Backbone bond lengths (Angstrom), bond angles and torsions (degrees), N, CA, C in turn:
res aa  C-N    CA-C-N  psi(-1)  N-CA   C-N-CA  omega(-1)  CA-C   N-CA-C  phi
1 M - - - 1.452 - - 1.533 109.02 -
2 P 1.332 118.71 127.88 1.470 121.43 179.86 1.521 111.70 -64.35
3 L 1.322 115.22 145.28 1.459 122.36 177.66 1.522 109.11 -110.74
4 N 1.321 116.55 159.99 1.454 123.51 179.34 1.531 107.83 -105.75
5 W 1.326 117.97 129.18 1.463 120.62 -178.51 1.523 111.17 -59.28
6 V 1.311 118.43 -31.70 1.469 122.04 -179.81 1.529 110.12 -61.85
7 D 1.325 117.11 -38.62 1.461 121.27 -179.24 1.526 112.80 -72.85
8 L 1.327 118.09 -14.29 1.462 122.02 -179.23 1.523 113.24 -96.06
9 L 1.336 117.77 -1.16 1.465 121.10 -178.12 1.521 111.26 -64.24
10 V 1.323 115.67 133.96 1.461 121.34 178.02 1.530 110.24 -67.76
11 D 1.327 117.11 -42.49 1.461 121.59 -178.63 1.531 109.48 -139.05
12 P 1.325 117.82 94.08 1.468 120.90 -176.48 1.539 114.68 -88.57
13 R 1.329 118.47 11.47 1.468 120.90 -172.67 1.528 114.06 -58.01
14 D 1.335 118.47 -39.12 1.468 119.88 -179.82 1.524 110.73 -63.51
15 L 1.326 116.73 -43.22 1.471 119.98 177.30 1.518 110.94 -63.68
16 Q 1.328 117.00 -42.10 1.457 120.43 179.47 1.525 111.44 -63.53
17 A 1.331 117.29 -35.49 1.464 120.68 178.43 1.524 111.16 -64.11
18 L 1.320 117.14 -36.07 1.463 121.15 -178.45 1.530 113.00 -83.91
19 Y 1.332 115.88 -36.81 1.462 119.76 -173.96 1.521 113.66 -100.52
20 G 1.346 117.88 -13.55 1.458 120.41 -177.76 1.520 111.46 86.68
21 A 1.291 117.33 -26.23 1.460 126.05 175.58 1.519 105.22 -156.26
22 L 1.299 116.72 178.19 1.457 117.59 177.56 1.525 109.40 -70.16
23 P 1.331 116.62 132.91 1.465 118.82 -178.17 1.523 111.00 -71.21
24 P 1.305 116.57 154.64 1.460 118.91 176.36 1.525 109.53 -68.81
25 S 1.315 115.28 150.26 1.458 117.49 176.02 1.520 108.11 -77.29
26 G 1.274 115.72 162.45 1.454 122.47 179.85 1.505 108.04 -177.68
27 P 1.309 116.78 -173.35 1.460 119.09 -178.67 1.521 111.86 -63.44
28 L 1.323 115.65 136.18 1.460 122.69 176.55 1.521 108.68 -105.99
29 V 1.310 116.23 148.80 1.457 120.73 170.60 1.523 105.92 -97.26
30 V 1.324 116.78 107.97 1.459 121.57 -178.28 1.525 108.16 -80.72
31 R 1.326 115.93 118.61 1.467 122.25 -177.94 1.523 112.78 -96.07
32 S 1.347 116.65 -32.93 1.457 119.11 178.00 1.524 109.91 -159.47
33 V 1.314 114.03 156.84 1.465 123.04 174.81 1.520 105.86 -123.92
34 H 1.324 115.92 124.87 1.463 120.38 -177.14 1.527 109.38 -121.97
35 L 1.315 115.96 126.57 1.460 121.26 175.45 1.521 108.03 -99.48
36 S 1.326 116.42 129.56 1.459 120.93 -177.49 1.522 110.82 -71.34
37 R 1.308 115.02 139.33 1.462 119.75 176.36 1.524 111.34 -81.70
38 Y 1.329 117.68 -9.63 1.457 121.76 -177.37 1.521 114.18 -95.98
39 G 1.283 117.96 -13.13 1.450 118.61 -177.82 1.505 111.19 173.40
40 P 1.292 115.87 -176.55 1.470 119.15 -174.71 1.528 112.65 -79.30
41 A 1.326 115.40 74.43 1.465 121.18 178.32 1.525 108.76 -129.25
42 L 1.319 115.28 147.60 1.457 122.23 179.63 1.517 107.82 -131.21
43 T 1.327 116.46 133.58 1.458 121.65 179.43 1.522 109.40 -121.15
44 L 1.321 115.14 126.61 1.463 121.58 173.74 1.518 107.91 -99.19
45 R 1.333 116.91 129.98 1.462 121.12 169.71 1.516 105.07 -99.37
46 A 1.321 116.54 117.69 1.462 119.73 -170.60 1.519 111.92 -142.24
47 D 1.338 114.79 147.65 1.464 121.76 172.20 1.523 107.83 -84.20
48 L 1.312 116.74 134.84 1.460 121.56 177.69 1.530 109.58 -79.36
49 P 1.342 117.28 157.47 1.464 120.17 -173.46 1.522 115.75 -67.17
50 T 1.327 117.88 -28.67 1.466 120.05 -178.22 1.520 110.72 -133.42
51 F 1.311 115.94 145.81 1.458 121.47 175.18 1.530 107.82 -76.09
52 P 1.331 118.17 142.41 1.473 119.57 -176.23 1.525 113.17 -66.14
53 P 1.331 116.41 145.05 1.470 120.34 177.10 1.527 112.36 -72.56
54 H 1.342 117.12 -17.89 1.464 121.50 -178.78 1.533 110.24 -122.65
55 P 1.353 118.40 61.06 1.461 119.65 -178.55 1.522 111.01 -70.26
56 L 1.310 115.98 164.61 1.458 120.28 174.21 1.532 108.73 -62.72
57 P 1.325 118.28 144.16 1.474 120.56 -178.64 1.529 112.92 -54.68
58 E 1.333 116.60 -38.70 1.471 118.82 -179.43 1.529 111.71 -67.91
59 W 1.320 117.60 -25.60 1.467 120.84 175.50 1.528 110.01 -70.08
60 E 1.313 115.87 -41.64 1.474 119.88 177.67 1.526 110.77 -64.21
61 E 1.340 116.07 -44.82 1.463 120.75 179.91 1.525 111.55 -60.76
62 A 1.310 117.11 -36.16 1.463 121.63 -179.00 1.534 112.35 -79.29
63 G 1.321 116.87 -10.67 1.460 120.31 179.68 1.519 114.19 76.96
64 F 1.332 116.76 22.09 1.462 119.79 179.03 1.522 109.86 -64.89
65 D 1.338 115.70 146.01 1.465 119.87 -177.95 1.519 114.22 -133.25
66 R 1.309 117.91 2.90 1.474 122.00 178.51 1.512 109.05 -132.19
67 I 1.319 115.00 150.84 1.459 120.59 175.21 1.520 108.36 -125.16
68 Q 1.326 114.45 141.50 1.455 121.17 -175.81 1.522 108.76 -132.58
69 C 1.323 115.62 152.81 1.461 119.93 177.06 1.519 109.67 -149.24
70 H 1.308 115.11 170.84 1.449 122.22 171.07 1.520 107.28 -106.00
71 L 1.322 116.91 130.10 1.466 122.90 173.37 1.517 106.94 -111.64
72 Q 1.323 116.37 120.17 1.459 119.97 -176.49 1.524 110.78 -111.78
73 F 1.315 114.16 131.14 1.457 123.12 179.11 1.525 107.65 -112.44
74 L 1.331 116.46 133.80 1.457 122.13 -175.64 1.530 111.12 -108.97
75 A 1.321 115.46 161.67 1.469 123.10 178.70 1.536 110.42 54.71
76 V 1.323 115.32 48.33 1.461 122.00 -176.41 1.529 110.92 -75.07
77 E 1.311 114.95 135.61 1.468 122.92 176.68 1.521 108.58 -139.82
78 R 1.316 115.08 162.69 1.471 122.57 174.34 1.533 112.78 53.47
79 L 1.308 115.61 45.62 1.458 122.40 -178.97 1.529 110.59 -77.42
80 E 1.316 115.24 131.32 1.466 122.07 173.65 1.518 107.96 -135.71
81 M 1.337 115.31 135.47 1.458 119.87 178.31 1.523 108.45 -143.60
82 R 1.328 115.25 132.79 1.464 121.33 178.27 1.517 108.95 -130.65
83 G 1.335 114.89 135.98 1.454 119.93 177.92 1.514 112.05 69.09
84 W 1.344 114.36 177.86 1.457 118.86 176.23 1.520 110.31 -166.82
85 A 1.284 116.02 143.16 1.462 124.79 168.91 1.517 106.08 -147.50
86 S 1.313 117.54 132.29 1.468 120.23 -172.91 1.517 114.40 -73.96
87 S 1.295 117.78 -0.54 1.464 119.25 175.62 1.528 109.65 -145.56
88 A 1.322 114.98 54.36 1.461 120.93 -179.20 1.526 110.00 -79.87
89 T 1.305 117.32 125.01 1.456 121.81 176.56 1.519 108.71 -89.09
90 T 1.334 115.79 126.12 1.456 120.72 -175.30 1.518 111.07 -154.80
91 D 1.304 115.78 155.37 1.460 121.68 169.13 1.516 108.02 -91.62
92 L 1.322 116.73 141.83 1.459 120.17 170.76 1.518 106.86 -87.47
93 R 1.303 116.24 116.76 1.467 120.12 175.71 1.532 106.94 -97.72
94 I 1.312 114.89 123.34 1.464 120.61 -175.83 1.514 108.98 -126.04
95 E 1.324 115.23 130.87 1.462 121.67 177.59 1.519 109.26 -134.39
96 E 1.317 115.69 153.47 1.458 119.78 175.30 1.524 108.86 -63.99
97 S 1.350 114.26 143.93 1.462 119.40 -177.07 1.527 110.55 -137.94
98 G 1.289 117.45 32.57 1.460 121.90 -177.18 1.511 109.52 127.49
99 V 1.317 115.56 -172.54 1.454 121.36 -178.68 1.530 109.24 -69.73
100 R 1.338 115.70 116.55 1.470 123.12 179.49 1.523 113.27 56.86
101 R 1.336 116.41 29.91 1.465 122.38 179.20 1.523 109.56 -126.81
102 I 1.326 115.92 149.41 1.452 121.75 177.74 1.525 109.87 -130.61
103 R 1.313 114.98 156.86 1.470 122.97 172.74 1.525 106.26 -113.40
104 V 1.339 117.00 122.94 1.453 123.13 -177.29 1.522 108.24 -112.27
105 T 1.325 116.38 131.83 1.462 120.92 173.88 1.522 108.76 -133.30
106 A 1.312 114.54 143.75 1.462 122.41 177.21 1.521 107.11 -143.08
107 E 1.322 115.83 128.78 1.459 119.67 -179.82 1.518 110.42 -137.56
108 S 1.311 114.61 142.86 1.459 121.83 171.62 1.522 106.36 -138.38
109 S 1.301 117.25 -176.49 1.461 119.70 179.94 1.521 111.74 -67.97
110 S 1.331 117.65 -20.14 1.467 119.86 -175.43 1.523 114.96 -116.37
111 F 1.339 117.31 -5.75 1.462 117.32 -179.16 1.513 110.94 -157.18
112 A 1.338 114.42 153.61 1.467 121.29 177.48 1.525 108.05 -139.26
113 L 1.321 115.67 138.58 1.457 122.41 -178.95 1.507 107.91 -139.25
114 S 1.331 116.50 135.73 1.462 120.32 173.35 1.525 108.45 -148.10
115 F 1.331 115.38 147.01 1.460 121.10 178.59 1.518 109.08 -167.71
116 E 1.329 114.90 164.60 1.459 122.09 171.06 1.518 107.12 -109.22
117 A 1.339 116.33 150.21 1.453 121.07 -178.02 1.528 110.05 -157.11
118 S 1.306 114.89 172.56 1.462 121.41 171.21 1.520 107.99 -62.17
119 D 1.324 117.24 153.79 1.465 119.74 -179.09 1.531 113.70 -83.86
120 D 1.319 117.83 9.30 1.466 122.02 173.41 1.524 108.56 -97.71
121 V 1.326 117.03 121.16 1.459 121.93 -179.66 1.529 107.85 -110.44
122 L 1.324 115.84 130.64 1.462 121.42 178.91 1.518 109.23 -99.94
123 I 1.320 115.83 148.10 1.469 120.76 177.88 1.519 108.47 -129.02
124 G 1.314 116.57 144.18 1.452 120.33 178.95 1.513 111.85 -166.21
125 H 1.314 115.49 179.09 1.464 124.32 178.35 1.524 112.55 50.52
126 L 1.333 116.29 45.47 1.469 119.33 174.80 1.523 108.95 -65.38
127 S 1.328 115.00 133.62 1.462 119.58 179.61 1.517 109.64 -148.99
128 A 1.313 114.94 160.32 1.458 121.44 177.70 1.522 108.61 -122.85
129 F 1.336 115.50 150.73 1.459 121.68 -179.39 1.516 108.54 -159.77
130 S 1.305 116.01 172.55 1.459 121.90 173.10 1.512 107.57 -107.79
131 V 1.299 115.91 126.83 1.455 119.53 -179.80 1.523 108.62 -74.10
132 G 1.311 115.89 138.92 1.458 120.30 179.29 1.516 112.07 -79.17
133 S 1.295 116.16 171.95 1.463 120.68 179.32 1.527 111.58 -62.61
134 D 1.341 116.11 -22.85 1.455 120.82 178.05 1.533 112.31 -90.37
135 E 1.343 116.42 8.76 1.472 123.88 179.85 1.528 113.38 66.38
136 R 1.328 118.11 15.76 1.459 121.21 177.79 1.528 109.81 -82.20
137 D 1.321 115.50 160.23 1.466 119.76 -179.16 1.525 111.93 -109.58
138 S 1.311 116.80 27.11 1.456 120.59 176.48 1.533 108.74 -85.99
139 G 1.304 115.81 175.23 1.459 119.60 179.75 1.510 112.19 101.91
140 P 1.324 117.02 -174.70 1.468 121.08 -178.07 1.531 111.68 -58.35
141 R 1.303 114.64 149.31 1.455 120.97 -174.81 1.520 109.02 -150.22
142 G 1.319 115.97 145.13 1.454 121.99 174.37 1.519 109.34 -116.06
143 F 1.313 116.47 134.56 1.460 121.44 -178.09 1.524 110.97 -104.42
144 F 1.320 116.16 148.48 1.454 122.50 -178.62 1.532 111.36 -74.29
145 R 1.310 116.69 -45.84 1.465 121.52 -177.95 1.531 110.90 -82.10
146 K 1.325 116.12 142.09 1.460 121.00 -176.90 1.521 112.85 -62.26
147 V 1.309 118.12 -39.89 1.471 120.54 -179.21 1.522 110.07 -60.80
148 D 1.326 116.71 -47.25 1.465 119.75 178.37 1.525 111.27 -62.77
149 S 1.337 117.29 -42.87 1.462 119.90 -176.47 1.529 111.86 -68.14
150 R 1.317 117.78 -27.58 1.470 120.48 176.76 1.524 111.34 -76.73
151 R 1.313 116.25 -30.46 1.464 120.26 -176.66 1.521 114.15 -88.46
152 F 1.342 117.03 -31.49 1.456 119.53 -170.99 1.528 111.33 -134.59
153 D 1.325 115.79 145.33 1.461 120.68 169.61 1.530 110.69 -125.39
154 T 1.330 115.47 0.83 1.464 123.05 171.56 1.531 106.50 -140.28
155 L 1.293 116.49 173.83 1.456 120.85 177.38 1.523 108.69 -67.26
156 P 1.338 118.77 125.27 1.460 120.47 -178.65 1.536 112.09 -66.12
157 D 1.304 114.73 155.23 1.451 122.03 174.97 1.527 109.50 -62.05
158 L 1.322 116.47 152.62 1.472 121.13 -178.87 1.519 113.30 -60.47
159 S 1.317 118.17 -18.25 1.466 120.79 178.47 1.527 112.14 -77.17
160 E 1.316 118.22 -8.82 1.467 122.81 179.69 1.523 109.09 -78.56
161 K 1.334 115.57 82.03 1.467 121.05 -172.79 1.520 113.23 -63.00
162 T 1.341 117.94 -32.20 1.466 118.17 -179.83 1.522 111.38 -64.61
163 F 1.319 117.29 -26.39 1.463 120.41 178.88 1.532 110.87 -81.70
164 Y 1.295 117.45 -42.26 1.464 120.75 -174.22 1.527 113.09 -89.48
165 E 1.321 118.86 -18.34 1.464 121.05 -178.41 1.532 112.98 -96.66
166 R 1.321 117.92 -27.26 1.470 121.20 -174.48 1.514 110.81 -121.55
167 L 1.322 114.85 146.45 1.473 118.32 176.52 1.497 110.87 -104.24
């Protein structure tokens, strides 16, 4: 039976604050895949399918229309990845794969990803932005958490390990 990544979140409070309830799952735009240098963890940076009905006031004032987050999977094994596109739209298909384990697959016309992981999914670095005409996610950005919003006003460079390694 397929599982929903939203239902596997360890702490969904930030999403609930923005959406009023847990948002429905749907196609994600996968922007990056990050493998942790400290252990078997994989983080997807992805745009969520719908903008929240209760965004932060500063997000509304800025005219942001997309929301993005990091989804982190722990105890990753059997990782396979083919191809790449920096804005691949895909559904995350998740199925049980043993005791407290899941199998995650994501496919688009330009990329495929599959792996097994713990069934606890972490979420962090929620941010809002306006997508450009080229569908890129660069440009001004507003972050949900105060620490992120004090440190960044755009998407940090990939060398910013504290942003890409920790949630």
